[in-house]
N, C-alpha and C positions, 0 to 999 in steps of 0.2 A: 448416570448422572452426567450432566454437561456443565462445562465451565469455560471461562475465557481467561487468557493471560495477555497482558500488554506490556510493552516497553516504551518509555518516553522517547520522544524524537531527538533529544540531546544525545542519545546513544548512537546516532547514525554515523556510519563510516563512509567516506567518499573515496572511490577507487582512483580517479584521475582528477584531482582538484585543479590541476593546471589547465584543464579544458574549460573551466568555468570562469565567469567574470569575477565572482566572489562567493564566499560562504561564511556564515557566522552562526554560532550557537547562542540562542537566547532562552529566556525563561520558558517560553512556550514551545520550544523545539529547535530545529535546524532550518535556516533559511538559505536558499541557494539562488543565485542570480546567474542566468545563462548569458553568453555573449550574443550581441545583436548580429543579425546577418550581415555579411560583407559581399558587396557586388563584385562581379568579375572584372570590372574596369573597362568594359567595352563601351562603344558609343550608345548602345541600347543596353544598359546594365541589366544583367540577370542575376537573380539571387538563388543560392542552392535551396533545394526543397527542404533539406534537413540540416539544421545547424549542429555544432559540436555539443556533445552531452557526456554523461558519465554513468557508470554503474554505481549504485549505492547499496549498502549492506546494513542490516539491523538484526541483532540476535533477540530471541525471545527467552524469557525465563523457562526453565525446564523442571517439571515434576514428573517422575515416572510412576512409582507405586504408592505415592502418598495418599491418594484419594480412592483407591480401589484395589481389586485383586490383581490386576495386570497393568501393563503399560497403557497409557491413554492412546486414543486414536484421534489423529488430527482430521478435522472436517473442513475447515475453511480458514482463510486468513483475511485480515482487514487492515487497510492503510487509511489513517486519518491525515489528510493532506489538503492543501490548496494549490492548484496549478493555474497561474495567470500568464497567458501568452506562452505556454509551454505544455508539455504532456508527459505522462508516464507511458512508455511504449511497450516494455516487457516486464514481467514479474516472474521470478523463479523462486521456488520453495525448496529448501534443503533440510535434510535430517543428517546432521554431521556432514560427512563428505559426500553423501548420496543425494542426488537430485530426486525430489518427490514428484514435482510436476512443474511444467513450464506453461505460462500464460503469455503468448507472444502476439505482437502486431495488433495493438489496440486501435490502430488508425482506421480500420475498416471493420464493419460499417461505421460511419461517422458517429452514429448515436452511441457507439460503444467506447468512444475515445475517453481515456482516463484523464480528464481535465475538469477544472471547476473547483468549487468549494465543497470539500468533504471533511472539514475539520471536526464537525460535530455529528457526522452521519454514522449512526450505529443501527444496523438492521435489528428491528425488534425481535426477530426470531433468534438472533444470537444472544440476546439478553434473556429472553424467555421463549424456549422452544415451542411452547403452547400458544404463542401469539399467532394471530391471523397472518396468512401469507401476505408478503409485501411485494411491491413492484421491483423486480431486479434492476430496472433502470434507475430507480431512486437510490438504491444502495449498491451501485456497481463498483464501489470501492471494497466490497466484500467478495472474495473469489472462492468459490466452493471447489473442492477437489472432485475429480471424477469418481473416486471411491475413498472412504476413510483410510488413513495411513496409520498403522501402529508405530508409535514413536520408539526409536532405538536409542537416541542419545539427546540431541538438542536441535531445535528448529531455528533456522535462519531464513530471512526474507531478503532477496536481492532483487533490485529493480533498476531498469535503465530509463533515464529521463533526458529529454532534450527539447529544443524549440524548433518547430517547423515554421517555414516562412508563412504558411497559411494561418498559423496560430496568431499572427499579428494582424491579420485581415478579418477582424470581427467587428460586429456592430456597424457595418458600413464603412469601416476604415480601410482605405487602400493606400499603401505606401507610395510616396512619390520620391524620386531621387533627391537627396539632400535633406529630406525631412528626418527628424529623429524617430527612432523606434520607441514604443512604450517599453517599460521594464518587463523582463521575462523572469518571473519569480516563482519558485517552488518552495512551499513551506511544509515540512513534515513534523507533525505534532506527536504522533504515536503510531505504533504498529502492533498488531496483536493477532491472536488466533483463537479458534473455538475447538474444544476438545470434548470427547465423550469417553467415559470410563465405565467399566462394569462396577455396579454398586457393591460395596463391601457391606454385607448384611449387618455386621456388628456396628459399623460406623453409622449406617442408616438408622439403627435403633437409637444410638446415642444422640444423633441429630434430632430425631423425632422427639425424644424426651426433652431436649433443650428448648425446642420451639413449642412444646406442649401438645404435640400430635402423636403421642405414643400409640403404636398400633395395638 
């Protein structure tokens, strides 16, 4: 049996809030604003490639033996977010104190960059495993583990986000000295994960009876 668990974005914790321009919790999640790039002050001002950012942390609800005979196995995680003039650069998955897997350096290749609008992007295969295969580029906010991980305690997702100077140079926009930068905003509405458990035969019979599909 497969299932998903999600946490709303208002549960997000910020590791270094002083590095940010602002942050606020709203009804639809947590909204972060990054500081705009600062030139070096030379006659031909140069901007740093990468601006200040922070690590962010969000815990997931945990169920161990509720739905099956043994602890569930974690298969993938999903971030529902919108990144405008910024990006998520690293994503780390934890089981309690232990690191499960690191997904690092999403800046290369450029098509893999974790930026854009994924607030409502759920891979159909995560909702229904029997769905037809989908394009990984369309749902690149879902990250699959190299191999399923049997959960020991509780899953946490940590990710690092920031604004690169090139994130402001989109749609033909090129910054000129003295011009204001567009706002760099990251919105996190939810984070979740997909699990698989060994079916409990007794539970499966009860569920089948309930939905009128008794074997």
